[in-house]
C-alpha positions in Angstrom: -23.1 25.5 -22.4 -23.8 21.8 -21.9 -21.2 19.3 -20.9 -20.4 17.0 -23.8 -20.9 13.3 -23.2 -19.2 10.3 -24.7 -22.2 9.8 -27.0 -22.0 13.2 -28.6 -20.7 13.0 -32.1 -19.7 16.7 -32.2 -17.8 18.1 -29.3 -18.3 21.8 -28.8 -15.1 23.7 -28.2 -14.6 25.3 -24.8 -13.1 28.6 -23.8 -10.9 27.0 -21.1 -8.9 30.1 -20.4 -11.9 32.3 -19.6 -14.0 29.8 -17.7 -13.2 30.2 -13.9 -15.7 27.4 -13.0 -13.9 24.9 -15.1 -10.6 25.9 -13.5 -12.1 25.5 -10.0 -13.6 22.1 -10.9 -10.3 20.9 -12.3 -8.4 22.2 -9.2 -10.8 20.4 -6.9 -10.5 17.2 -8.8 -6.8 17.4 -8.6 -6.9 18.0 -4.8 -9.3 15.1 -4.3 -7.0 12.8 -6.3 -4.0 14.0 -4.3 -5.8 13.3 -1.0 -6.8 9.8 -2.3 -3.2 9.1 -3.4 -1.8 10.3 -0.1 -4.3 8.1 1.9 -3.5 5.2 -0.4 0.2 5.7 0.2 -0.2 5.8 3.9 -2.4 2.7 4.0 0.0 0.9 1.8 2.9 1.9 4.0 1.0 0.7 7.1 0.2 -2.6 5.3 3.8 -3.1 4.3 5.0 -2.3 7.8 2.6 -4.8 9.4 3.7 -7.4 6.9 7.3 -6.8 7.7 6.7 -7.1 11.4 4.8 -10.4 10.9 7.7 -11.8 8.8 10.2 -10.8 11.5 8.0 -12.5 14.2 7.7 -15.7 12.1 11.4 -15.8 11.4 12.2 -15.3 15.1 9.8 -18.0 16.0 11.3 -20.4 13.5 14.8 -19.5 14.7 13.7 -20.2 18.3 12.4 -23.6 17.2 15.6 -24.5 15.3 17.7 -23.4 18.3 15.5 -25.5 20.7 15.9 -28.5 18.4 19.6 -28.0 18.3 19.9 -28.0 22.1 17.6 -31.1 22.5 19.8 -33.0 20.0 23.0 -31.9 21.7 21.6 -32.9 25.1 20.6 -36.3 23.8 24.1 -36.7 22.2 25.8 -35.9 25.4 23.7 -38.5 27.2 24.6 -41.0 24.6 28.3 -40.3 25.1 28.1 -40.5 28.9 
């Protein structure tokens, strides 16, 4: 039995219940897709985790800069008062 292509005008019916090779093929395709989705999920999780860490570092750096500027202004104001 030949596999129908997209260009076949008449698709031959298959006996899907009695074809063990078809079931094996479909099962393997599902397993491969599941593995791919699992890997993709893990890689996306790692990417999101790295992005979150980078954001936290940037925010901490910005907060340190703001804190430093505050103390410089305060020190300058204290000198002006003295």
